[in-house]
Backbone as a chain_set.jsonl record, in Angstrom:
{"seq": "XXXXXXXXXXXXXXXXXXXXXXXXXXXXXXXXXXXXXXXXXXXXXXXXXXXXXXXXXXXXXXXXXXXXXXXXXXXXXXXXXXXXXXXXXXXXXXXXXXXXXXXXXXXXXXXXXXXXXXXXXXXXXXXXXXXXXXXXXXXXXXXXXXXXXXXXXXXXXXXXXXXXXXXXXXXXXXXXXXXXXXXXXXXXXXXXXXXXXXXXXXXXXXXXXXXXXXXXXX", "coords": {"N": [[0.905, -1.245, -0.273], [0.616, 2.241, -1.053], [3.135, 2.483, -1.99], [4.084, 3.697, -4.248], [3.195, 2.171, -6.442], [1.533, 2.899, -8.581], [2.389, 5.409, -9.773], [4.704, 4.585, -10.452], [4.015, 2.707, -12.288], [2.765, 4.004, -14.255], [4.763, 5.521, -15.304], [6.487, 3.832, -16.396], [4.628, 2.544, -18.216], [4.385, 4.689, -20.024], [7.07, 5.069, -20.989], [7.612, 2.87, -22.425], [5.405, 2.687, -24.066], [2.942, 1.505, -23.414], [-0.205, 0.709, -22.542], [-1.478, 1.608, -19.416], [-3.068, 0.487, -16.347], [-4.922, 0.551, -13.501], [-5.342, -1.782, -11.164], [-5.873, -1.547, -8.594], [-7.756, 0.49, -8.468], [-10.293, -0.472, -9.249], [-11.078, -2.128, -7.165], [-11.197, 0.034, -5.305], [-13.247, 1.426, -6.497], [-15.459, -0.35, -6.163], [-15.783, -0.24, -3.341], [-16.239, 2.374, -3.096], [-19.031, 2.395, -4.42], [-20.14, 0.892, -2.248], [-20.123, 2.341, -0.005], [-21.959, 4.387, -0.788], [-24.175, 3.403, -1.315], [-25.249, 2.498, 1.025], [-24.003, 0.24, 2.214], [-22.341, 0.11, 4.184], [-21.976, -0.24, 7.465], [-21.323, 1.028, 10.51], [-18.826, 0.177, 10.482], [-19.112, -2.057, 9.495], [-19.352, -4.385, 6.793], [-22.23, -5.18, 4.361], [-22.133, -7.754, 3.175], [-23.53, -9.538, 1.835], [-25.531, -8.324, 0.604], [-24.004, -6.887, -1.126], [-22.655, -8.389, -2.706], [-24.996, -9.499, -4.077], [-25.528, -7.181, -5.582], [-23.432, -6.648, -7.561], [-23.542, -7.218, -9.985], [-24.981, -4.959, -10.94], [-23.05, -3.07, -10.744], [-21.128, -0.968, -12.779], [-18.15, -0.708, -14.189], [-15.507, 0.819, -15.904], [-12.644, 1.882, -17.7], [-11.109, 4.733, -19.101], [-8.996, 6.844, -21.311], [-8.004, 9.827, -20.666], [-6.807, 13.048, -21.372], [-4.032, 12.188, -21.455], [-3.995, 10.5, -18.913], [-5.583, 7.445, -17.303], [-8.654, 7.273, -16.4], [-11.019, 6.078, -13.783], [-14.037, 4.932, -14.05], [-17.518, 4.952, -12.661], [-20.345, 3.7, -13.766], [-20.294, 5.565, -15.826], [-19.278, 8.017, -14.705], [-16.815, 10.151, -13.639], [-14.944, 9.011, -10.959], [-12.285, 9.081, -9.921], [-11.297, 11.144, -8.036], [-12.723, 10.617, -5.544], [-12.444, 7.943, -5.123], [-10.018, 7.849, -3.931], [-10.025, 8.724, -1.362], [-9.622, 8.831, 2.175], [-11.865, 7.495, 3.537], [-12.556, 5.417, 1.896], [-10.332, 4.478, 1.534], [-10.102, 2.915, 3.869], [-11.883, 0.791, 4.044], [-11.197, -0.718, 1.497], [-9.422, -2.747, 1.724], [-10.71, -4.862, 3.035], [-13.047, -5.1, 1.401], [-11.829, -6.288, -0.629], [-11.314, -8.782, 0.204], [-13.368, -10.2, -0.17], [-14.701, -13.329, -1.698], [-16.62, -12.927, -4.055], [-16.329, -10.627, -5.203], [-13.658, -10.337, -5.972], [-13.388, -12.42, -7.803], [-15.229, -11.364, -9.805], [-13.605, -9.178, -10.609], [-11.425, -9.778, -11.424], [-11.717, -11.37, -13.234], [-12.394, -9.568, -15.18], [-10.087, -7.916, -15.437], [-8.38, -9.892, -16.613], [-9.586, -10.178, -18.921], [-9.001, -7.643, -20.04], [-6.293, -7.959, -20.292], [-5.781, -9.489, -22.036], [-5.613, -8.324, -24.566], [-2.837, -7.772, -24.536], [0.434, -5.587, -24.316], [0.234, -3.994, -22.028], [0.45, -2.274, -18.631], [0.191, -3.139, -15.616], [-0.914, -2.571, -12.18], [-1.036, -3.73, -9.0], [-1.873, -5.946, -6.152], [-2.221, -8.739, -6.629], [-1.384, -9.18, -8.993], [0.847, -10.44, -10.33], [0.925, -13.099, -9.19], [-1.632, -14.266, -9.563], [-3.574, -12.751, -11.533], [-1.842, -12.327, -13.744], [-0.055, -14.672, -13.9], [1.859, -15.335, -15.709], [3.271, -13.066, -16.721], [5.528, -11.333, -18.754], [7.243, -9.317, -17.244], [7.613, -9.046, -13.726], [7.476, -7.062, -11.089], [8.019, -6.66, -7.749], [7.175, -4.362, -5.493], [8.109, -2.6, -2.575], [8.415, -0.328, 0.487], [9.281, 1.551, 3.249], [7.099, 1.782, 5.807], [6.45, 4.417, 7.029], [7.801, 6.159, 5.18], [5.924, 5.641, 3.316], [3.499, 6.306, 4.219], [3.97, 9.171, 4.656], [4.325, 10.012, 1.89], [1.992, 9.401, 0.597], [0.323, 11.327, 2.283], [1.338, 13.567, 1.241], [0.262, 13.224, -1.446], [-2.309, 13.388, -1.245], [-2.904, 16.107, -0.027], [-2.223, 17.388, -1.987], [-4.129, 17.046, -3.764], [-6.182, 18.494, -2.308], [-7.595, 17.129, -0.485], [-8.395, 16.468, 3.031], [-6.262, 15.152, 5.504], [-4.819, 13.25, 7.876], [-1.453, 12.705, 9.231], [-0.998, 10.344, 10.968], [-2.994, 8.868, 11.18], [-3.191, 7.972, 8.505], [-0.868, 6.429, 8.129], [-1.545, 4.456, 10.187], [-3.534, 3.326, 8.666], [-2.156, 2.127, 6.574], [-0.746, 0.329, 7.576], [-2.513, -1.42, 8.652], [-3.881, -2.318, 6.334], [-1.77, -3.686, 5.017], [-1.346, -5.814, 6.428], [-4.326, -6.924, 6.304], [-4.143, -7.254, 3.61], [-2.171, -9.171, 3.205], [-2.799, -11.201, 4.698], [-5.385, -12.51, 3.649], [-7.375, -15.121, 2.687], [-8.231, -15.39, 0.047], [-6.238, -14.848, -2.892], [-3.786, -13.569, -1.647], [-1.321, -11.05, -0.785], [1.389, -11.405, -1.99], [5.05, -12.186, -2.823], [5.669, -13.137, -6.279], [7.361, -15.953, -7.385], [9.012, -15.391, -9.372], [9.375, -12.785, -9.553], [11.045, -9.781, -9.528], [12.436, -7.796, -6.994], [12.154, -4.366, -5.853], [12.883, -2.018, -3.591], [11.981, 1.133, -2.912], [12.583, 2.833, -0.976], [14.074, 5.01, -0.465], [14.417, 5.993, -2.993], [14.522, 8.188, -6.11], [11.901, 8.764, -8.581], [13.433, 9.074, -11.095], [15.691, 7.641, -10.441], [14.494, 5.242, -10.297], [13.422, 4.721, -12.905], [15.932, 4.359, -14.059], [16.772, 2.007, -12.97], [14.635, 0.216, -13.879], [14.755, 0.244, -16.554], [17.456, -0.773, -17.117], [16.628, -3.152, -16.036], [14.506, -4.217, -17.981], [16.384, -4.053, -20.108], [18.036, -6.412, -19.603], [16.13, -8.292, -19.696], [15.164, -8.521, -22.141], [17.52, -9.212, -23.48], [17.833, -11.718, -22.626], [16.249, -12.807, -24.059], [16.985, -12.939, -26.713]], "CA": [[0.061, -0.037, -0.076], [1.097, 3.35, -1.054], [4.778, 2.345, -2.423], [4.394, 4.041, -5.293], [2.999, 1.39, -7.474], [0.734, 3.514, -9.605], [3.094, 6.499, -10.324], [5.836, 3.88, -11.327], [3.651, 1.869, -13.568], [2.36, 5.126, -15.251], [5.966, 6.075, -16.002], [6.778, 2.433, -17.261], [3.786, 2.62, -19.568], [4.639, 5.835, -21.162], [8.183, 4.881, -21.221], [7.732, 1.72, -23.42], [4.227, 3.033, -25.183], [1.763, 0.465, -23.159], [-1.512, 1.051, -21.649], [-1.44, 1.488, -17.865], [-4.184, -0.187, -15.674], [-4.731, 0.38, -12.182], [-6.371, -2.779, -10.731], [-6.631, -1.329, -7.294], [-8.956, 1.569, -8.725], [-11.425, -1.166, -9.359], [-11.546, -2.26, -5.955], [-11.524, 1.049, -4.717], [-14.466, 1.84, -6.863], [-16.44, -1.152, -5.735], [-15.864, 0.343, -2.092], [-17.137, 3.782, -3.032], [-20.279, 1.981, -4.422], [-20.771, 0.318, -1.175], [-20.57, 3.475, 0.623], [-22.808, 5.218, -1.639], [-25.455, 2.72, -1.455], [-25.328, 2.288, 2.636], [-23.81, -1.071, 2.575], [-21.447, -0.321, 5.254], [-22.817, 0.246, 8.819], [-20.626, 0.76, 11.916], [-17.618, -0.376, 10.011], [-19.483, -3.671, 8.878], [-19.713, -4.604, 5.24], [-23.106, -5.952, 4.225], [-21.384, -8.689, 2.082], [-24.47, -10.576, 0.933], [-26.052, -7.433, -0.354], [-22.922, -6.268, -2.053], [-22.715, -9.56, -3.729], [-26.023, -9.414, -5.068], [-25.646, -5.806, -6.446], [-22.006, -6.606, -8.349], [-24.009, -6.994, -11.467], [-25.487, -3.419, -11.099], [-21.7, -1.843, -10.793], [-20.371, -0.858, -14.111], [-16.74, -0.171, -13.995], [-14.787, 0.877, -16.901], [-11.647, 2.749, -17.598], [-10.915, 5.651, -20.162], [-8.181, 7.667, -21.167], [-8.279, 11.518, -20.466], [-5.304, 14.082, -21.097], [-2.911, 11.007, -21.407], [-4.025, 9.777, -17.855], [-6.39, 6.716, -17.462], [-9.561, 7.542, -15.305], [-11.76, 5.005, -13.529], [-15.534, 5.195, -14.152], [-18.624, 3.998, -12.041], [-21.585, 4.248, -14.295], [-19.658, 6.521, -16.779], [-18.923, 8.978, -13.845], [-15.223, 10.011, -13.248], [-14.587, 8.847, -9.578], [-10.898, 9.212, -9.588], [-10.977, 11.803, -6.8], [-13.529, 10.121, -4.621], [-12.221, 6.687, -4.667], [-8.718, 8.042, -3.251], [-10.407, 9.384, -0.009], [-9.476, 7.984, 3.405], [-13.026, 6.861, 3.708], [-12.623, 4.294, 0.678], [-8.843, 3.442, 1.959], [-10.413, 2.237, 5.337], [-12.578, -0.122, 3.738], [-11.032, -1.133, 0.515], [-8.817, -4.066, 1.838], [-11.832, -5.749, 3.395], [-13.881, -5.309, -0.018], [-11.013, -6.889, -1.48], [-11.249, -10.12, 0.474], [-14.788, -11.171, -0.689], [-14.358, -13.876, -3.001], [-17.272, -12.851, -5.436], [-15.845, -9.305, -5.647], [-12.364, -10.65, -6.543], [-13.589, -13.021, -9.057], [-15.683, -10.423, -10.926], [-12.784, -7.943, -11.056], [-9.979, -10.676, -12.015], [-12.302, -11.979, -14.611], [-12.306, -8.183, -16.353], [-8.703, -7.577, -15.596], [-7.753, -10.732, -17.411], [-9.996, -9.688, -20.393], [-8.139, -6.528, -20.532], [-4.91, -8.374, -20.685], [-5.682, -10.302, -23.654], [-4.956, -7.154, -25.621], [-1.437, -7.435, -24.249], [0.928, -4.553, -24.191], [-0.358, -3.221, -20.609], [1.16, -2.437, -17.52], [-0.93, -3.369, -14.457], [-0.144, -2.7, -10.652], [-2.076, -4.382, -8.009], [-1.518, -6.819, -4.962], [-2.113, -10.106, -6.79], [-1.03, -9.129, -10.457], [1.99, -11.402, -10.686], [0.472, -14.366, -8.774], [-2.973, -14.59, -9.665], [-4.143, -12.123, -12.507], [-1.114, -12.573, -14.75], [1.056, -15.452, -13.497], [2.878, -15.576, -16.824], [3.732, -11.824, -17.011], [6.721, -11.125, -19.143], [8.085, -8.843, -16.249], [6.789, -8.879, -12.615], [8.181, -6.539, -9.911], [7.618, -6.593, -6.112], [7.596, -3.174, -4.865], [7.908, -2.299, -1.116], [9.086, 0.769, 0.992], [9.311, 1.446, 4.588], [5.794, 2.203, 6.093], [6.651, 5.847, 7.425], [7.86, 6.781, 3.996], [4.914, 5.333, 2.458], [2.474, 7.25, 4.912], [4.406, 10.491, 3.909], [4.136, 10.064, 0.343], [0.368, 9.252, 0.47], [-0.063, 12.426, 2.892], [1.699, 14.595, 0.189], [-0.614, 12.981, -2.587], [-4.032, 13.617, -0.69], [-2.88, 17.206, 0.149], [-2.146, 17.875, -3.541], [-5.55, 16.96, -4.381], [-7.062, 19.324, -1.748], [-7.96, 16.132, 0.444], [-8.135, 16.141, 4.291], [-5.29, 13.947, 5.898], [-3.854, 13.041, 8.972], [-0.314, 11.454, 8.776], [-1.177, 9.342, 11.901], [-4.264, 7.814, 10.538], [-2.673, 7.237, 7.115], [0.15, 5.311, 8.817], [-2.301, 3.321, 10.879], [-4.402, 2.638, 7.732], [-1.303, 1.772, 5.74], [-0.25, -0.926, 8.354], [-3.834, -2.242, 8.649], [-3.993, -2.938, 4.969], [-0.672, -4.38, 4.791], [-1.757, -6.923, 7.353], [-4.971, -7.735, 5.954], [-3.935, -7.834, 2.33], [-1.071, -10.469, 2.97], [-3.36, -12.581, 5.615], [-6.576, -12.958, 3.536], [-7.492, -16.423, 2.225], [-8.166, -15.428, -1.509], [-5.382, -14.106, -3.537], [-3.378, -12.931, -0.572], [-0.547, -10.1, -1.092], [2.827, -12.037, -1.868], [6.069, -12.04, -3.813], [5.591, -14.132, -7.091], [8.713, -16.664, -7.076], [9.888, -14.99, -10.495], [9.31, -11.204, -9.401], [12.062, -8.785, -9.104], [12.026, -6.892, -5.72], [12.441, -3.135, -5.685], [12.713, -1.134, -2.618], [12.169, 2.184, -3.361], [12.44, 3.774, 0.086], [14.946, 6.246, -0.999], [14.788, 6.129, -4.343], [13.712, 9.108, -6.787], [11.428, 8.361, -9.924], [14.554, 9.064, -12.147], [16.478, 6.564, -10.034], [13.694, 3.584, -10.248], [13.391, 4.372, -14.009], [17.086, 3.958, -14.577], [16.704, 0.811, -12.543], [13.797, -0.41, -14.887], [15.483, 0.462, -18.026], [18.308, -1.861, -16.802], [15.844, -4.651, -15.825], [14.099, -4.335, -19.295], [17.478, -4.497, -21.091], [18.37, -7.747, -19.601], [15.182, -9.175, -20.073], [15.404, -8.416, -23.696], [18.894, -9.8, -24.015], [17.789, -13.016, -22.441], [14.979, -13.495, -25.323], [17.646, -13.107, -28.058]], "C": [[0.602, 1.269, 0.105], [2.745, 3.218, -1.183], [4.795, 3.006, -3.314], [4.187, 3.471, -6.81], [2.467, 2.0, -8.773], [1.623, 4.306, -10.441], [4.192, 5.864, -11.069], [5.36, 3.131, -12.276], [3.059, 2.844, -14.597], [3.565, 5.39, -16.081], [6.403, 4.805, -16.826], [6.139, 2.434, -18.709], [4.053, 3.596, -20.601], [5.843, 5.675, -21.655], [8.337, 3.821, -22.514], [6.281, 1.92, -24.138], [3.236, 1.927, -24.972], [0.766, 1.264, -22.533], [-1.468, 0.927, -20.335], [-3.174, 1.417, -17.328], [-3.808, -0.336, -14.348], [-5.608, -0.509, -11.403], [-7.013, -2.186, -9.445], [-7.425, -0.202, -7.399], [-10.078, 0.815, -8.649], [-11.849, -1.491, -8.176], [-11.989, -1.136, -5.239], [-13.247, 1.625, -5.236], [-15.772, 0.753, -6.546], [-16.856, -0.622, -3.851], [-16.688, 1.55, -2.038], [-18.497, 3.221, -3.48], [-20.809, 1.536, -3.207], [-21.19, 1.248, -0.278], [-21.631, 4.412, 0.247], [-24.329, 4.745, -1.55], [-25.762, 2.082, -0.033], [-25.278, 0.818, 2.736], [-22.583, -1.204, 3.578], [-22.159, 0.725, 6.405], [-21.847, 0.008, 9.825], [-19.311, 0.177, 11.285], [-17.969, -1.95, 9.261], [-19.932, -3.67, 7.37], [-20.989, -5.438, 5.261], [-22.744, -6.602, 2.997], [-22.488, -9.414, 1.19], [-25.016, -9.442, 0.014], [-25.056, -6.99, -1.529], [-22.776, -7.102, -3.068], [-23.536, -9.563, -4.546], [-26.271, -7.97, -6.026], [-24.485, -5.883, -7.439], [-22.594, -6.397, -9.714], [-24.668, -5.617, -11.727], [-24.058, -2.545, -11.295], [-21.211, -1.92, -11.981], [-19.114, 0.067, -13.923], [-15.931, -0.458, -15.281], [-13.548, 2.164, -16.619], [-11.294, 3.314, -19.03], [-9.615, 6.318, -20.167], [-8.56, 9.158, -21.424], [-7.195, 12.163, -20.285], [-4.331, 13.179, -20.773], [-2.763, 10.424, -19.672], [-5.48, 8.799, -18.079], [-7.194, 7.144, -16.143], [-10.502, 6.341, -15.086], [-13.28, 5.775, -13.599], [-16.541, 4.411, -13.533], [-19.836, 4.741, -12.871], [-21.205, 5.464, -15.005], [-19.315, 7.826, -15.887], [-17.427, 8.843, -13.296], [-15.239, 10.032, -11.634], [-13.292, 8.69, -8.964], [-10.694, 9.935, -8.229], [-11.556, 11.002, -5.501], [-12.869, 8.816, -4.229], [-10.36, 6.595, -3.934], [-8.691, 8.385, -1.895], [-10.152, 8.195, 1.026], [-10.731, 7.171, 3.68], [-13.18, 5.465, 2.837], [-11.539, 3.48, 1.061], [-9.318, 2.591, 3.226], [-11.116, 0.824, 4.985], [-12.15, -1.328, 2.529], [-10.376, -2.473, 0.663], [-9.856, -5.319, 2.079], [-12.531, -6.194, 2.279], [-13.324, -6.291, -0.638], [-10.796, -8.474, -1.214], [-12.664, -10.952, 0.215], [-14.859, -11.679, -1.824], [-15.364, -13.316, -4.33], [-16.96, -11.562, -5.804], [-14.383, -9.644, -6.654], [-12.627, -11.212, -8.013], [-14.181, -12.322, -10.133], [-14.549, -9.634, -11.321], [-11.52, -8.653, -11.677], [-10.288, -10.795, -13.334], [-12.071, -10.438, -15.827], [-10.936, -7.756, -16.377], [-8.102, -8.659, -16.542], [-8.421, -10.593, -18.888], [-9.05, -8.789, -21.321], [-6.733, -6.809, -21.059], [-4.487, -9.279, -21.585], [-5.424, -9.42, -24.792], [-3.446, -7.303, -25.588], [-0.844, -6.14, -24.458], [0.148, -3.365, -23.104], [0.737, -3.525, -19.811], [0.129, -2.208, -16.368], [-0.329, -3.728, -13.111], [-1.442, -3.117, -9.982], [-1.313, -5.403, -7.076], [-1.503, -8.296, -5.524], [-1.809, -10.473, -8.335], [-0.291, -10.314, -10.9], [1.621, -12.739, -10.147], [-0.804, -14.893, -9.328], [-3.655, -14.228, -11.231], [-3.19, -12.602, -13.853], [0.135, -13.436, -14.479], [2.233, -15.924, -14.631], [3.288, -14.192, -17.622], [5.162, -11.833, -17.533], [7.81, -10.277, -18.13], [7.111, -8.498, -15.185], [7.788, -8.009, -11.531], [7.203, -6.247, -8.856], [8.097, -5.35, -5.509], [7.421, -3.178, -3.462], [8.723, -0.913, -0.717], [8.666, 0.893, 2.601], [7.791, 2.153, 4.903], [5.665, 3.802, 6.469], [6.649, 6.417, 6.229], [6.705, 6.781, 3.117], [3.736, 6.409, 2.806], [2.958, 8.596, 4.619], [4.075, 10.796, 2.58], [2.509, 10.161, -0.042], [-0.317, 10.79, 1.159], [0.197, 13.56, 1.929], [0.564, 14.482, -0.985], [-1.916, 13.74, -2.096], [-3.826, 15.02, -0.495], [-2.557, 18.116, -0.788], [-3.234, 17.928, -3.912], [-6.551, 17.774, -3.534], [-7.65, 18.374, -0.618], [-7.427, 16.455, 1.919], [-7.651, 15.023, 4.765], [-4.855, 14.316, 7.164], [-2.812, 11.826, 8.798], [-0.529, 10.039, 9.741], [-2.117, 8.348, 11.196], [-4.161, 7.088, 9.022], [-1.634, 6.09, 7.221], [-0.545, 4.183, 9.352], [-2.851, 2.45, 9.385], [-3.299, 1.678, 6.542], [-1.104, -0.042, 6.089], [-1.397, -1.957, 8.439], [-3.979, -3.163, 7.323], [-3.03, -3.893, 4.628], [-1.022, -5.801, 5.462], [-2.978, -7.621, 6.727], [-4.835, -8.41, 4.317], [-3.036, -9.003, 2.279], [-1.588, -11.529, 3.937], [-4.668, -12.923, 4.814], [-6.44, -14.251, 2.911], [-7.478, -16.391, 0.527], [-7.069, -14.122, -1.959], [-4.526, -13.115, -2.55], [-1.783, -12.164, -1.344], [0.865, -11.156, -1.01], [3.675, -11.954, -3.014], [5.974, -13.251, -4.732], [7.188, -14.836, -7.089], [9.612, -16.115, -8.19], [9.967, -13.383, -10.494], [10.73, -10.71, -8.711], [11.928, -7.728, -7.922], [12.714, -5.474, -5.987], [11.878, -2.444, -4.725], [12.99, 0.155, -2.721], [12.138, 3.343, -2.267], [13.048, 5.09, -0.205], [15.405, 6.543, -2.447], [13.862, 7.28, -5.122], [13.0, 8.313, -7.819], [12.48, 8.096, -10.739], [15.313, 7.626, -11.772], [15.805, 5.029, -10.503], [13.466, 3.729, -11.926], [14.56, 3.893, -14.706], [17.075, 2.457, -14.14], [15.879, -0.121, -13.529], [14.218, -0.456, -16.13], [16.644, -0.7, -18.052], [17.768, -3.335, -16.915], [15.307, -4.943, -17.51], [15.168, -4.831, -20.151], [17.878, -5.838, -21.007], [17.545, -8.618, -19.92], [14.991, -9.498, -21.553], [16.483, -9.156, -24.13], [18.586, -11.173, -23.848], [16.692, -13.756, -23.314], [15.757, -13.437, -26.895], [18.281, -14.357, -28.254]], "O": [[1.05, 1.579, 1.208], [3.489, 3.873, -0.452], [5.996, 3.169, -3.533], [4.632, 3.885, -7.88], [2.89, 1.661, -9.878], [1.725, 4.062, -11.643], [4.638, 6.353, -12.107], [6.126, 2.794, -13.179], [2.886, 2.454, -15.751], [3.515, 5.481, -17.308], [6.655, 4.97, -18.02], [6.655, 2.37, -19.825], [3.97, 3.389, -21.812], [5.972, 6.076, -22.811], [9.119, 4.021, -23.444], [6.086, 1.021, -24.956], [2.687, 1.383, -25.93], [0.965, 2.385, -22.064], [-1.395, -0.267, -20.045], [-4.148, 2.042, -17.748], [-2.856, -0.987, -13.919], [-6.645, -0.014, -10.96], [-8.212, -2.225, -9.169], [-7.875, 0.189, -6.322], [-10.995, 1.307, -7.991], [-13.023, -1.212, -7.933], [-13.03, -1.193, -4.585], [-14.136, 2.079, -4.516], [-16.941, 1.103, -6.708], [-17.965, -0.671, -3.319], [-17.585, 1.779, -1.227], [-19.359, 3.682, -2.733], [-22.004, 1.772, -3.031], [-22.303, 1.207, 0.248], [-22.111, 5.18, 1.081], [-25.351, 5.421, -1.664], [-26.546, 1.133, -0.001], [-26.204, 0.156, 3.204], [-21.959, -2.243, 3.792], [-22.637, 1.858, 6.336], [-21.504, -1.153, 10.05], [-18.753, -0.499, 12.15], [-17.202, -2.705, 8.663], [-20.823, -2.947, 6.926], [-21.013, -6.377, 6.057], [-22.991, -6.11, 1.896], [-22.302, -9.786, 0.031], [-24.972, -9.574, -1.209], [-25.409, -6.795, -2.692], [-22.756, -6.708, -4.234], [-23.224, -9.615, -5.735], [-27.063, -7.836, -6.959], [-24.59, -5.018, -8.308], [-22.191, -5.519, -10.477], [-24.829, -5.286, -12.901], [-24.026, -1.488, -11.926], [-20.803, -3.028, -12.331], [-19.097, 1.253, -13.597], [-15.688, -1.588, -15.705], [-13.51, 3.027, -15.742], [-11.189, 2.566, -20.002], [-9.044, 6.412, -19.08], [-9.333, 9.537, -22.305], [-6.538, 12.029, -19.253], [-3.722, 13.387, -19.724], [-1.698, 10.008, -19.216], [-6.373, 9.193, -18.829], [-6.646, 7.337, -15.058], [-10.791, 5.627, -16.047], [-13.533, 6.932, -13.261], [-16.545, 3.205, -13.782], [-20.211, 5.907, -12.75], [-21.872, 6.465, -14.742], [-19.042, 8.802, -16.586], [-16.923, 7.874, -12.728], [-15.551, 11.083, -11.075], [-13.102, 8.287, -7.816], [-9.999, 9.408, -7.361], [-10.831, 10.802, -4.527], [-12.736, 8.584, -3.027], [-9.727, 5.599, -3.584], [-7.651, 8.396, -1.236], [-10.375, 6.999, 0.843], [-10.517, 6.035, 4.104], [-13.926, 4.559, 3.208], [-11.526, 2.25, 1.037], [-8.74, 1.526, 3.444], [-10.865, -0.172, 5.665], [-12.567, -2.486, 2.533], [-10.672, -3.348, -0.15], [-9.844, -6.411, 1.511], [-12.698, -7.393, 2.054], [-13.998, -7.16, -1.193], [-10.303, -9.267, -2.016], [-12.858, -12.151, 0.419], [-15.022, -11.039, -2.862], [-14.907, -13.29, -5.472], [-17.378, -11.283, -6.928], [-14.186, -9.242, -7.801], [-12.253, -10.71, -9.074], [-13.809, -12.532, -11.288], [-14.512, -9.381, -12.525], [-10.713, -8.038, -12.374], [-9.603, -10.514, -14.317], [-11.674, -10.447, -16.992], [-10.573, -7.189, -17.407], [-7.243, -8.231, -17.313], [-7.783, -10.89, -19.898], [-8.577, -8.892, -22.453], [-6.131, -6.187, -21.935], [-3.379, -9.73, -21.877], [-5.039, -9.849, -25.88], [-2.808, -6.966, -26.585], [-1.691, -5.343, -24.861], [-0.327, -2.259, -23.362], [1.605, -4.392, -19.92], [-0.612, -1.229, -16.27], [0.413, -4.671, -12.833], [-2.594, -2.888, -10.348], [-0.127, -5.632, -7.315], [-0.792, -9.097, -4.917], [-1.91, -11.587, -8.849], [-0.741, -11.095, -11.738], [2.122, -13.652, -10.803], [-0.88, -16.107, -9.514], [-4.134, -15.084, -11.975], [-3.697, -13.15, -14.832], [1.251, -13.012, -14.779], [3.202, -16.658, -14.44], [3.565, -14.152, -18.821], [6.018, -12.323, -16.797], [9.019, -10.504, -18.183], [6.068, -7.879, -15.396], [8.888, -8.489, -11.257], [6.06, -5.796, -8.921], [9.24, -5.238, -5.064], [6.459, -3.845, -3.079], [9.566, -0.447, -1.484], [7.699, 0.264, 3.033], [7.419, 3.067, 4.167], [4.629, 4.358, 6.105], [5.712, 7.166, 5.952], [6.467, 7.68, 2.311], [3.175, 7.151, 1.999], [2.02, 9.292, 4.228], [3.552, 11.864, 2.262], [2.006, 10.925, -0.866], [-1.302, 11.317, 0.642], [-0.645, 14.449, 1.801], [0.018, 15.496, -1.419], [-2.387, 14.685, -2.729], [-4.874, 15.531, -0.89], [-2.554, 19.337, -0.628], [-3.532, 18.96, -4.513], [-7.716, 17.806, -3.929], [-8.256, 18.989, 0.26], [-6.231, 16.685, 2.094], [-8.254, 13.959, 4.633], [-4.563, 15.459, 7.514], [-2.979, 10.655, 8.46], [-0.278, 8.904, 9.337], [-1.856, 7.223, 10.771], [-4.745, 6.114, 8.547], [-1.6, 5.068, 6.536], [-0.218, 3.036, 9.045], [-2.622, 1.271, 9.115], [-3.689, 0.741, 5.845], [-1.211, -1.074, 5.426], [-1.213, -3.167, 8.309], [-4.144, -4.383, 7.284], [-3.361, -4.889, 3.984], [-0.894, -6.833, 4.803], [-2.865, -8.834, 6.55], [-5.204, -9.507, 3.897], [-3.138, -9.795, 1.342], [-0.997, -12.602, 4.056], [-5.236, -13.846, 5.398], [-5.295, -14.537, 2.559], [-6.847, -17.198, -0.157], [-7.038, -12.952, -1.578], [-4.631, -11.901, -2.72], [-1.238, -12.7, -2.309], [1.248, -11.594, 0.075], [3.197, -11.686, -4.116], [6.148, -14.358, -4.223], [8.134, -14.12, -6.764], [10.828, -16.279, -8.096], [10.582, -12.788, -11.38], [11.299, -11.13, -7.704], [11.175, -6.775, -8.125], [13.889, -5.504, -6.352], [10.679, -2.168, -4.731], [14.172, 0.49, -2.647], [11.785, 4.498, -2.504], [12.416, 6.144, -0.144], [16.399, 7.12, -2.888], [12.659, 7.359, -4.87], [13.422, 7.171, -8.006], [12.584, 6.948, -11.172], [15.497, 6.71, -12.573], [16.393, 4.028, -10.912], [13.29, 2.603, -12.393], [14.474, 3.187, -15.711], [17.388, 1.648, -15.014], [16.407, -1.148, -13.957], [13.903, -1.452, -16.781], [16.687, -1.481, -19.003], [18.189, -4.305, -17.545], [15.78, -5.887, -18.141], [15.022, -5.836, -20.846], [18.083, -6.496, -22.026], [17.918, -9.689, -20.398], [14.707, -10.605, -22.01], [16.378, -9.763, -25.196], [18.951, -11.943, -24.736], [16.364, -14.942, -23.271], [15.246, -13.793, -27.957], [18.852, -14.599, -29.318]]}, "num_chains": 1, "name": "protein.A"}
């Protein structure tokens, strides 16, 4: 959570001319739907009702001003799905088997077109186990919290560094301990700890990785 996956994936996609897909935004959109439709009460998710309503949730992605935006029933919800309210429940939403099945199916369909860069917690292990390049990113929790705080403030959203840090640690635990598609490193993934790396340094690292991969296929 908040290790810079999306930002780095966007840069990679732009560098190699691929399409960027944020799989986490899809789970956030389901979480937003649950909030809007009163399926969250005292922090508890009405899972049976949410599963019944899955067929009503129309999630799509489109390009706009060189950015991919997430749509819920054709409404741009990019700003709302990044809120603390959504962040606080998205990990639990993602543990619901029917939700994962629905979204993984959508992601696999997108992947059939090839030439995409997708980020998420189970992309290299479940969604695309045969991906040509897999990167497992990590960073110190406090650094991730500061990055998330700066991102929210830049978007004009209220945020507390303490609340964000707590949320990140809670999400890490839930994501890595869930029964369905837990967060884990794929055996053939390359680890990138970007705690103290700039985006420029990360891109140099990626270009070296890409060069090595291409040489291996010659």
